[in-house]
N, C-alpha and C positions, 0 to 999 in steps of 0.2 A: 258402392263408391262408386258404384257404375250409376247407383238409383240417388243419388244424394247427387251425381252431376247434371243426370236428366232432370229431376226438380229444381237445380236452377237455372240451367237451359229456358224453360219448362216458364218460369217468373221474368228472368228478363224479355224473352220473349216479349212474353203479355204486356208486360211494362213499353217499349219501345213500340209496341202496336197501340197503343194507350199513345203513348207519346207523342207520336204521328198521327195517330187522330182529330187531337186535341190545335196540335197547332198545323193542324189543314184547315180547323171550323177558323180558328184565330188570325188566316195570315187572308181568307175566304171572305169577312166580318167587311160592309162595306169603310169606309172611312167617314168620322163622325162631322158636320160642318159645323161652319168657328160665327154663330150669327149672333148678333146686339149690338150696341155700343162699349167701349171699355175706355175706359183713361190714366192713363198716363199719373203719379205723381202725384198729389197736390200740390209741389214744390211750386212758386215760383217762380221765373222767368220762364221753365219750357216748364208744359203742362202741355202733352198732346192726345187728343179722341181720337180712336176710331172705330168705325163705324159697317160693319160686314151686314150686305143683303146673301139674302138667298138666293138668286142669279150667280153669286161671285164676286161682287163684286163689291169693292168697298173704295172709304173716301176718308179720310186724314183732314183734322183740325188742329190749328197748330197755334197755339193760344198765346 
């Protein structure tokens, strides 16, 4: 019975360590940049086009 409890504690400890390492890696990755041009649906009269630039600025065009 004591061996069974020790094995369960060991397995849970390994799982916690693996999850901690994975979550730290995910949280430390830089956020992706949104770059390019995107357009709303093509149903007039409200068509919007957004352009995102590498320096972090953007422009919004309204048709």
